[in-house]
Phi, psi and omega in degrees: 000134183281138179289160180298324179301316180293329180290332182271350183234097183298334179295323180294339181272350183263155174288142181249138183241140171280175176306311183298315181293320179295317179298318178295317179300318181276351182060046176228168178281160179295329177293319177297318178298318178301316179296319178298319179293316182297325181271000177079017182275347178224139180278152178205174178224158174251131174237104189060240179260005183264146171261130181229159178231144172265164179300323180294327174301314183290318179295321178297320177297314180299318178297326181288347182254011181297141176225153175269186184297340181263006179081012181268136181300136182263128177262141179265011176085008179269000000 
């Protein structure tokens, strides 16, 4: 049974990725991930001195890079 604390904090319910794990998930290099973070193209969080990503951070980045067959950016209507 999930504690009440976990029900109120959706981040605690998500898988958390380190820089290395996030880069592997996105199939990019860690330097590229650093550049995306530095330019604000991908969301992240700090936990003590560590930088972490949630699965939704990574999925949101992937959604933001969608293109159609003609190379035109696809909008999700938001």
